[in-house]
C-alpha positions in Angstrom: 0.0 0.0 0.0 1.4 3.5 -0.9 2.6 5.7 1.9 -0.1 8.4 1.1 -2.7 6.0 2.3 -1.0 5.2 5.6 -1.7 6.9 9.0 0.2 6.3 12.2 -2.0 7.6 14.9 -2.2 7.6 18.7 -5.2 7.9 20.8 -4.5 10.0 23.9 -6.7 11.0 26.8 -7.2 11.3 30.5 -8.1 8.0 32.4 -11.8 7.3 32.0 -12.4 9.5 28.9 -13.4 6.4 27.0 -10.2 6.0 25.0 -10.2 2.2 24.9 -13.9 2.0 24.2 -13.4 4.3 21.2 -10.5 2.2 20.0 -12.7 -0.9 20.3 -15.4 0.7 18.2 -12.8 1.7 15.6 -11.6 -1.9 15.4 -15.2 -3.1 15.1 -16.1 -0.7 12.3 -12.9 -1.4 10.4 -13.7 -5.1 10.5 -10.7 -6.0 12.8 -12.9 -7.5 15.5 -16.2 -9.2 14.9 -17.6 -8.5 18.3 -17.5 -5.3 20.4 -15.4 -5.8 23.5 -16.2 -3.7 26.6 -13.7 -2.4 29.1 -16.4 -2.9 31.8 -16.7 -6.6 30.8 -13.0 -7.0 30.8 -13.2 -7.9 27.1 -11.4 -5.0 25.4 -9.2 -6.2 22.5 -6.5 -3.6 23.1 -6.2 -4.2 26.9 -4.9 -7.7 26.5 -2.8 -7.8 29.6 -4.7 -9.6 32.4 -4.1 -6.7 34.8 -5.5 -4.2 32.3 -8.7 -6.2 32.2 -8.9 -6.5 36.0 -8.1 -2.9 36.7 -10.0 -1.4 33.7 -7.1 0.8 32.7 -4.6 0.8 29.8 -1.0 0.1 30.9 0.9 -1.0 27.8 0.6 0.9 24.6 -0.4 -1.9 22.2 0.0 -1.2 18.4 -2.7 -2.5 16.1 -3.4 -2.1 12.4 -6.8 -1.7 10.6 -8.1 -0.5 7.2 -10.7 2.2 6.5 -11.8 3.2 2.9 -8.6 1.6 1.5 -6.4 3.5 4.0 -4.0 1.6 6.3 -4.2 2.9 9.9 -1.6 1.9 12.6 -3.1 2.8 16.0 -1.1 3.1 19.1 -3.2 3.0 22.2 -1.6 5.0 25.0 -2.1 4.9 28.8 -4.1 7.7 30.4 -2.6 7.3 33.9 0.3 9.6 34.9 2.4 6.8 36.3 2.8 5.4 32.8 4.3 8.6 31.3 7.1 6.6 29.6 4.5 4.7 27.6 2.8 8.0 26.4 6.1 9.7 25.7 7.5 6.9 23.5 4.2 6.5 21.6 4.1 10.3 20.8 7.7 10.0 19.6 6.7 7.7 16.7 3.2 9.0 15.8 2.4 11.2 12.8 -0.9 12.4 14.2 -3.1 11.9 17.3 -6.8 11.8 18.3 -7.2 13.6 21.7 -10.3 12.3 23.4 -12.1 14.4 26.0 -15.0 13.4 28.3 -18.1 15.7 27.7 -18.6 15.7 31.5 -15.0 15.9 32.8 -13.6 18.2 30.0 -9.9 18.9 30.1 -8.6 17.0 33.1 -5.1 17.2 34.6 -3.7 14.2 32.8 -5.1 15.5 29.4 -3.0 18.7 30.0 0.1 16.6 30.6 -0.3 14.5 27.5 -1.3 17.6 25.5 2.0 19.4 26.4 4.0 16.2 25.6 2.3 16.2 22.2 3.3 19.9 21.8 6.9 19.0 22.5 6.9 16.4 19.7 4.9 18.7 17.4 2.2 16.0 16.8 -0.8 17.2 14.6 -4.1 16.5 16.4 -7.9 16.3 16.0 -10.2 16.2 19.0 -13.1 13.9 19.9 -15.6 14.9 22.6 -17.0 11.6 23.9 -19.6 10.5 26.4 -22.3 13.0 25.3 -24.9 10.6 26.7 -23.6 11.0 30.3 -25.4 13.1 32.9 -23.7 16.6 33.0 -22.4 16.4 29.4 -21.8 19.8 27.9 -20.2 20.0 24.5 -19.7 23.8 24.4 -18.2 24.0 27.9 -15.5 21.5 26.7 -14.8 23.7 23.7 -14.2 26.6 26.1 -11.9 24.5 28.2 -9.9 23.4 25.1 -9.3 27.0 24.4 -8.6 28.2 28.0 -6.6 25.3 29.4 -4.8 24.0 26.4 -4.5 27.1 24.2 -6.0 25.2 21.4 -8.4 26.6 18.8 -11.2 24.1 18.5 -13.0 24.0 15.2 -16.2 21.9 15.5 -17.0 19.9 12.3 -19.9 18.1 14.0 -22.4 19.3 16.7 -24.4 17.1 19.1 -28.2 16.7 18.8 -29.4 16.8 22.4 -27.3 15.9 25.5 -27.3 13.4 28.3 -30.1 10.8 27.8 -31.6 12.9 25.0 -28.3 12.7 22.9 -29.3 10.7 19.8 -27.3 12.0 16.8 -25.0 14.6 15.4 -25.1 17.5 13.0 -22.6 17.4 10.1 -21.6 21.0 9.5 -19.6 20.4 6.2 -22.5 18.5 4.5 -25.3 20.3 6.4 -27.2 17.2 7.4 -28.1 15.2 10.5 -26.7 11.7 11.2 -28.3 9.0 13.3 -27.4 5.5 14.4 -29.9 2.7 15.0 -30.0 2.0 18.7 -30.0 -1.8 18.7 -27.8 -2.7 15.7 -24.2 -1.5 15.7 -23.7 -3.2 12.3 -26.4 -1.1 10.7 -25.1 1.9 8.8 -25.6 5.6 9.5 -28.9 7.3 8.7 -28.7 10.7 7.1 -31.6 13.2 7.4 -32.2 16.8 6.3 -31.6 19.5 9.0 -34.7 20.2 11.1 -35.7 23.8 11.5 -34.4 24.0 15.1 -31.0 22.6 14.1 -30.6 24.6 10.9 -29.8 28.0 12.5 -27.3 26.5 14.9 -25.6 24.6 12.0 -25.5 27.8 9.9 -23.9 29.7 12.7 -21.1 27.1 13.2 -20.7 26.7 9.4 -20.0 30.5 9.2 -17.4 30.0 12.0 -15.9 27.1 10.0 -15.4 29.3 6.9 -14.2 32.3 8.9 -11.5 30.0 10.4 -10.6 28.3 7.1 -10.5 31.7 5.4 -7.5 32.7 7.5 -5.4 30.2 5.6 -7.2 30.0 2.3 -8.1 33.1 0.2 -9.9 30.9 -2.3 -12.4 29.8 0.4 -12.9 33.5 1.5 -13.6 34.6 -2.1 -16.1 31.8 -2.8 -17.9 32.3 0.5 -18.2 36.1 0.0 -19.5 35.6 -3.5 -22.1 33.0 -2.2 -20.6 30.3 -4.4 -20.6 26.6 -3.6 -17.4 25.6 -1.8 -16.1 22.2 -3.1 -15.8 19.6 -0.3 -12.3 18.6 -1.6 -11.2 22.2 -1.0 -12.7 22.3 2.5 -11.0 19.0 3.4 -7.6 20.0 1.9 -7.7 23.3 3.8 -8.6 21.6 7.1 -5.8 19.1 6.6 -3.3 22.0 5.9 -4.5 23.7 9.1 -4.0 20.5 11.1 -0.5 20.0 9.8 0.4 23.6 10.8 -1.5 23.2 14.1 -3.5 26.4 13.3 -6.7 24.9 14.7 -8.2 21.7 16.2 -11.0 20.0 14.2 -13.4 18.7 16.8 -15.7 15.7 16.5 -18.4 14.5 18.9 -20.1 11.2 19.9 -20.8 8.6 22.5 -18.6 5.6 21.7 -20.3 3.2 24.1 -23.6 3.8 22.2 -21.8 3.5 18.8 -22.5 7.2 17.9 -19.9 9.3 16.1 -17.1 6.7 15.4 -17.4 6.5 11.6 -17.1 10.3 11.1 -14.1 10.2 13.4 -12.5 7.5 11.2 -13.2 9.7 8.1 -11.5 12.6 10.0 -8.4 10.5 10.8 -8.0 9.6 7.1 -9.0 13.1 5.7 -7.1 15.4 8.2 -4.3 13.6 9.9 -1.0 13.4 8.0 0.5 10.6 6.0 4.2 9.8 6.8 5.4 11.6 3.6 3.5 14.9 4.6 5.9 15.5 7.5 9.3 17.1 7.5 12.6 15.1 7.5 13.5 13.5 10.9 16.4 15.0 12.8 19.4 12.7 13.6 23.1 12.8 14.4 25.9 11.2 12.3 27.7 8.6 14.4 31.0 9.2 12.6 31.1 13.1 12.4 28.7 13.9 15.3 27.1 16.5 13.0 23.3 17.0 12.9 21.7 15.5 9.8 18.1 15.3 8.4 16.7 11.9 7.4 14.4 12.1 4.4 11.3 9.8 4.7 12.2 7.9 1.6 11.6 4.2 0.8 14.5 4.2 -1.6 17.2 5.2 0.9 19.1 2.8 3.2 17.1 1.6 6.1 16.7 3.5 9.4 14.3 2.7 12.2 13.7 3.6 15.9 13.0 0.9 18.5 10.2 2.6 20.5 9.1 -0.2 22.7 10.1 -3.6 23.9 7.7 -6.2 25.2 8.6 -9.7 26.4 6.8 -12.6 25.0 7.1 -16.0 26.7 7.5 -17.9 23.4 9.1 -15.5 21.0 11.4 -13.6 23.5 11.8 -9.8 23.0 9.2 -8.2 20.7 10.8 -4.9 19.4 8.3 -2.4 18.2 9.9 -0.3 15.5 9.0 2.7 13.4 10.7 2.7 10.1 11.7 6.2 8.9 13.6 5.4 5.7 14.3 2.5 3.4 13.1 -1.1 3.9 13.9 -3.6 6.6 13.6 -7.3 5.4 13.1 -10.5 7.2 16.2 -12.8 7.4 18.7 -9.9 7.0 21.1 -8.3 9.4 20.7 -4.7 10.8 23.2 -2.6 12.7 22.3 -1.2 16.1 23.9 2.3 16.2 23.7 2.6 20.0 25.1 -0.8 20.8 27.6 -0.8 17.8 26.4 -4.4 17.0 25.0 -6.3 14.1 21.9 -8.3 14.8 19.8 -10.6 12.7 16.0 -10.2 12.0 14.4 -13.6 12.4 10.7 -12.5 11.9 8.7 -9.4 11.2 5.1 -9.1 12.5 2.2 -6.8 12.1 0.4 -6.7 15.4 -3.3 -6.7 16.0 -3.4 -6.1 19.8 -2.3 -9.5 21.0 -2.5 -11.5 17.7 -0.2 -11.1 14.8 0.5 -11.8 11.1 3.9 -12.5 9.5 5.4 -10.0 7.1 8.4 -10.2 4.8 9.4 -6.6 5.2 8.6 -3.2 6.7 9.2 0.0 4.6 9.4 3.7 5.4 6.5 5.1 7.3 5.4 1.7 8.7 5.2 0.4 12.3 5.8 -3.3 13.1 7.4 -5.8 15.4 10.8 -7.4 14.9 11.9 -10.6 16.6 15.5 -11.5 16.9 17.1 -8.4 18.3 18.6 -9.5 21.6 20.5 -6.4 22.7 18.1 -3.6 21.5 16.5 -1.3 24.1 13.9 1.4 23.9 15.3 4.4 22.0 17.9 2.5 20.0 18.3 3.3 16.3 18.8 0.4 13.9 19.7 0.5 10.2 22.6 -0.2 7.8 26.3 -0.1 8.9 27.1 1.9 5.8 24.9 4.9 6.9 25.3 5.3 10.6 22.8 7.9 11.9 21.5 8.1 15.4 17.9 9.2 15.6 17.1 11.6 18.5 16.8 9.3 21.5 14.0 9.5 24.0 14.4 11.1 27.4 12.4 9.8 30.4 11.8 11.2 33.9 13.8 9.9 36.8 12.1 7.3 39.0 11.3 8.8 42.4 9.9 6.0 44.5 11.8 2.9 45.6 10.8 -0.4 47.2 12.9 -3.3 48.4 12.0 -6.6 46.7 13.0 -10.1 47.7 12.1 -13.7 46.5 9.9 -15.8 48.7 12.5 -18.6 48.5 16.2 -18.5 47.9 15.7 -20.7 44.8 13.6 -17.9 43.2 16.5 -15.4 43.4 17.9 -16.0 39.9 14.5 -16.1 38.3 13.6 -12.8 40.0 16.8 -11.1 38.8 16.1 -12.4 35.2 12.5 -11.1 35.4 13.6 -7.7 36.7 16.2 -7.5 33.9 13.5 -8.1 31.3 11.2 -5.5 32.9 13.9 -2.8 32.9 14.4 -3.5 29.1 10.7 -3.0 28.6 10.2 0.1 30.8 12.9 2.9 30.9 11.3 4.5 34.0 11.8 1.3 36.0 15.2 0.6 37.5 16.8 -2.1 39.6 19.8 -1.8 41.9 21.4 -4.0 44.6 22.2 -2.4 48.0 25.9 -3.2 48.4 25.7 -3.3 52.2 22.6 -5.4 52.7 22.6 -7.3 49.4 18.9 -6.3 49.0 17.4 -5.8 45.6 15.7 -2.4 45.3 13.3 -1.4 42.5 12.4 2.2 41.5 9.5 3.6 39.5 7.2 6.6 38.9 4.6 6.0 41.6 2.8 3.6 43.8 0.5 2.3 41.0 3.5 1.9 38.7 5.3 -0.4 41.1 2.1 -2.2 42.1 1.4 -3.1 38.5 5.0 -4.3 38.0 4.9 -6.4 41.1 1.6 -8.0 40.1 3.2 -8.8 36.7 6.2 -10.4 38.4 4.0 -12.6 40.5 1.2 -13.4 38.0 2.7 -13.2 34.5 6.3 -14.4 35.3 5.2 -16.7 38.1 8.0 -15.6 40.5 7.3 -15.7 44.2 8.3 -12.3 45.5 7.3 -9.8 48.2 8.1 -6.1 48.6 8.7 -3.8 51.5 7.1 -0.4 52.1 7.6 2.3 49.5 10.6 4.5 50.2 11.4 7.9 48.7 14.3 8.1 46.2 16.2 11.1 47.5 19.0 12.9 45.8 22.1 14.8 47.1 23.7 18.0 46.1 26.0 20.8 47.4 25.2 24.4 48.2 28.7 26.0 48.2 31.8 26.2 46.0 34.8 24.3 47.2 38.3 23.3 45.9 40.3 20.2 47.1 43.5 18.6 46.1 44.2 14.8 46.4 47.4 12.8 45.8 47.3 9.1 45.2 50.5 7.1 45.6 50.2 3.4 46.1 52.0 0.2 45.2 49.5 -2.2 43.6 50.7 -5.7 42.5 54.3 -4.5 42.8 53.8 -1.5 40.6 53.8 2.1 41.8 50.7 4.2 40.9 50.9 8.0 41.2 48.4 10.8 40.5 47.7 14.2 41.8 44.5 16.2 41.0 42.8 19.4 42.1 39.1 19.7 41.6 36.6 22.5 42.1 33.0 21.7 42.8 30.1 24.2 42.4 26.3 23.9 42.9 24.3 24.2 39.6 20.7 25.3 39.2 18.0 22.6 39.7 17.5 20.5 36.6 20.9 21.4 35.0 22.3 17.9 35.7 25.9 17.0 36.6 28.7 18.5 34.5 32.4 17.9 34.2 34.9 20.1 32.5 38.7 20.4 32.4 40.7 23.7 32.5 44.0 21.7 32.2 45.8 21.5 28.9 46.9 18.2 27.4 50.5 19.3 27.9 49.9 19.4 31.7 47.9 16.2 31.7 47.7 13.8 28.7 44.2 13.0 27.2 44.1 9.4 28.5 44.6 10.6 32.1 42.0 13.4 31.7 39.6 10.7 30.5 40.4 8.7 33.7 39.7 11.8 35.9 36.3 12.2 34.1 35.5 8.5 34.7 36.4 8.8 38.3 34.2 11.8 38.8 31.3 10.5 36.8 31.3 7.2 38.6 31.2 9.0 41.9 28.0 11.0 41.0 25.9 7.9 41.6 27.3 7.0 45.0 26.2 10.1 46.9 27.9 12.4 49.4 26.5 11.7 52.9 23.7 9.2 52.5 24.6 7.2 49.4 21.8 8.7 47.2 22.7 9.8 43.6 24.1 13.3 43.4 22.6 15.9 41.0 23.2 19.4 39.7 26.9 19.5 40.6 29.6 21.1 38.4 33.1 19.7 38.7 36.1 21.3 37.1 39.6 19.9 36.9 41.7 22.9 37.7 45.2 21.4 38.2 47.0 18.0 37.9 50.5 16.5 38.2 51.7 13.3 36.6 54.9 11.3 36.3 55.9 9.6 33.0 57.4 6.8 35.0 54.7 6.0 37.7 51.4 7.6 36.7 48.6 5.3 35.6 44.9 5.8 34.4 43.9 3.7 37.5 45.7 6.1 39.8 44.0 9.2 38.3 40.6 7.5 38.4 41.1 6.7 42.1 42.5 10.1 43.0 39.7 12.0 41.3 37.0 9.8 43.0 38.6 10.5 46.5 39.1 14.2 45.6 35.4 14.5 44.5 34.1 12.9 47.7 36.3 15.1 50.0 35.5 18.3 48.0 31.7 17.7 48.2 31.7 16.7 51.9 33.1 20.2 52.7 30.8 22.1 50.2 27.7 22.3 52.5 26.0 19.1 51.2 22.2 19.1 51.0 19.7 16.3 50.9 17.0 16.8 48.2 13.6 15.3 48.2 11.1 14.8 45.3 8.2 17.3 45.3 5.1 16.2 43.5 2.6 18.2 41.4 -0.8 17.1 42.5 -4.3 17.7 41.0 -7.2 16.7 43.2 -10.9 16.6 42.0 -13.3 16.8 44.9 -17.0 17.6 45.4 -17.5 21.1 46.8 -18.8 19.8 50.1 -15.5 18.2 51.1 -13.1 20.8 49.8 -12.3 22.3 53.3 -11.2 18.9 54.8 -9.2 18.0 51.7 -7.2 21.2 51.8 -6.6 21.1 55.5 -5.4 17.4 55.2 -3.1 18.5 52.4 -1.6 21.3 54.5 -0.9 18.9 57.3 1.1 16.8 54.8 3.3 19.8 54.0 1.3 20.5 50.8 1.0 23.9 49.3 -2.2 24.8 47.3 -1.2 26.8 44.1 -4.7 27.3 42.7 -8.4 26.3 43.0 -10.6 25.9 39.9 -14.4 25.7 40.2 -16.4 23.5 37.9 -20.0 22.4 38.0 -20.4 20.3 41.1 -16.7 19.7 41.6 -13.5 21.7 42.5 -10.1 21.1 41.2 -7.2 21.7 43.6 -3.7 22.2 42.0 -1.0 21.8 44.7 2.4 20.5 45.4 3.7 18.3 48.3 6.7 16.2 49.3 6.4 12.6 48.0 7.3 11.3 51.5 4.1 12.7 52.9 1.8 11.4 50.1 2.1 7.6 50.5 -1.3 5.9 50.8 -3.0 9.2 49.9 -5.6 7.5 47.7 -7.2 5.7 50.7 -7.2 9.0 52.7 -8.8 10.9 49.9 -11.5 8.3 49.4 -12.4 8.4 53.1 -12.4 12.3 53.2 -14.7 12.5 50.2 -16.9 9.4 50.7 -15.2 7.7 47.7 -16.0 10.6 45.3 -12.6 12.3 45.2 -9.9 11.5 42.7 -6.3 12.7 42.3 -3.3 12.4 40.0 0.3 13.0 41.0 3.5 13.5 39.0 7.1 14.4 39.8 7.7 18.2 39.7 11.2 18.9 41.0 13.7 18.2 43.8 14.1 20.7 46.7 16.2 20.6 49.9 14.7 18.5 52.7 14.6 20.2 56.1 16.0 18.3 59.0 18.0 15.7 57.0 17.0 12.0 57.1 
């Protein structure tokens, strides 16, 4: 199939906006599933992991393929929960366009804002779908206002709802000036088109005028035809909307109630008509491995192959499933590819096209396509694969630091090796999950983005991988830094294995602004200290960053400068310089007013008005600070921040404060000094 007829889209939304239900309907109407699966019944096709069906949430972004009007659509289903930011982030990285789903009752919720800003970062063209118009409290026009106020979007309704709540029964098609209805009992029956009724006509004309006003800002042809009262061709309207979506000038908005099968086919038409094909987009930025210069990769099937591994999933029978997005050239089954990050050649055993948890074999994947490769043993999320003759690294993905840690141990000693293997597999799959071993106690410690994140991973270890394991209480993953500038000199002179090792270094350590990261630089010339010894100093310092200053937590935001050094041609070794710089760094930081930093979380709480006083006072007791309060019909949204250490088990507390009606989402905001030490 030609690349013009391909769409790589993501479906993004806040938890409970009806994202998975909408995806299920899309699969049903495109003929990919013969029966409609419901999230509420635990039968959704895309939520194939047992836990997703039990919890009713999407954890893993499954990729699936379907066809609509001879167009090939790759859909990536993304999680709506904030603990699974990595899944959302890596999906957006490989999408060409996205459908943002909003609940007609909840509107723009905190997580929708987070995902929206992530999509802005990756410049993903979007269309919007306002779902759940049949729910009590549904208000289409209020959501349009929120899209404008909270997201800075410019919504452009192409369809309007007929009725709301239990009276919602169809939609008005503004472009074709008609009403569309769906038979209640038979999802397989087609759409019914009717002429506009008198009461709907004036509303439709008002919004049609809004449509042409907006399109007129980017098309003089439409303005002229409209002012002259001429008929505006549908192809011109669609081309102009598509152009506006690509430039993100406005946000075409659709409406429906997926659970009642209303509005899904027009949304599918919108995906094909308005979201970009891979060849509509600009070249992909990359870096040449050999020259380290920035390069642009044309999205061309004729060039040598280049693809990004954007997800790894472990399969019990097949091993690692590497989800890849091909940007140029063609990747063929049975051939070898070169992993640019690992500097290794690996063989492709099989290529699959995924449909949720079933698959079909392919002989190749070409530019623009998304598929799964089996056979890459060393690949990790973010790796670039391609040909050895054209070594280009595609921009790798950055993920937030894990902020919560838990000790994990096997139930029996014999399970230890199996547990380590399982944890290793999970860290390959999930870049925001890490495992370390406490050197003193020998305990295994796992770190993640939140309580739910670690809870889901533990359940997978026990149920999916069948490893007996238990975990301790959640602990905060602190960081260390310094608050003063200090210089220190260190000499290292030891005889090791009968050979003398000499090195002398002087380091200056300085505090950097939060978020700048650790930095090392040298003010010493290669005449004073040869390059190989300077590299050894860098290694010694960089290895010390992870071992802390006072408490053994990783150090952040420290600038280290090599200001002076001495070496002897007879007795100096790289080992001596590495050891000297590690000692020097430790001593310099210990006298530079070290500080312990704790993670502070950004929290959004939704609570009924009646309980708002208790919720705020409880938050204040926990060291929380309310930044703003937003009123909505029947509910208040509190935007606050609080130390993570005080927020463990908060979901239970909030439920009891609000009689089970309050909800909250929490994500990492920044590190700040902890008062009173540990």
